[in-house]
N, C-alpha and C positions, 0 to 999 in steps of 0.2 A: 671464720669471722668472729665467732663467739670468743675464742681464746685471744684473738688480737684485741678485741674490745677490753677483755679482762686485763690484759697486759698493759694497755694504755691507761686504764683507770688506776691500776696499781702504781704505774710509773708516775702519774700525776699526784697520787696520794703521797708517795715517797718524796717527790720533789717539794710538795707543800710542807711535809713533816720536817724535812731537812732545813727548809727556810725558817720554819718556826723555831727550830733548835738553834739556828744561827742567831736569830734575834734574841732568844731567851736563854741561851746557853749559859751566860755568865750568872744570871739570876738563879738558874736551876742548879748550877754547881755550888753556889753560895747557900741556897736554902735546902737542897736535898741531894747530897752527894750520891746516895744510893740510887735514886731515880736516874740521875745523870749517868752513872756507871752502867745501868741497865740499857740506857739509850745508846751509849757508846758500843756496848757489846752487840746490840741488835744491828748496828751499822756494818759489823764485820762479816 
C-alpha cells in the first residue's frame, strides 16, 4: 500500500509538472534555454 501511494503521488506530481511546462514552455524557452533543455532531458 505504501508503494502504491508513493507511485500515485509521483504520478500526480509528474502530471502537474508537465501541465505547467505545457502552459509555460514557450516563455521558458525564450527566457532560459538552459532550464528548458534540462526539463526536456528529464522527460526522457
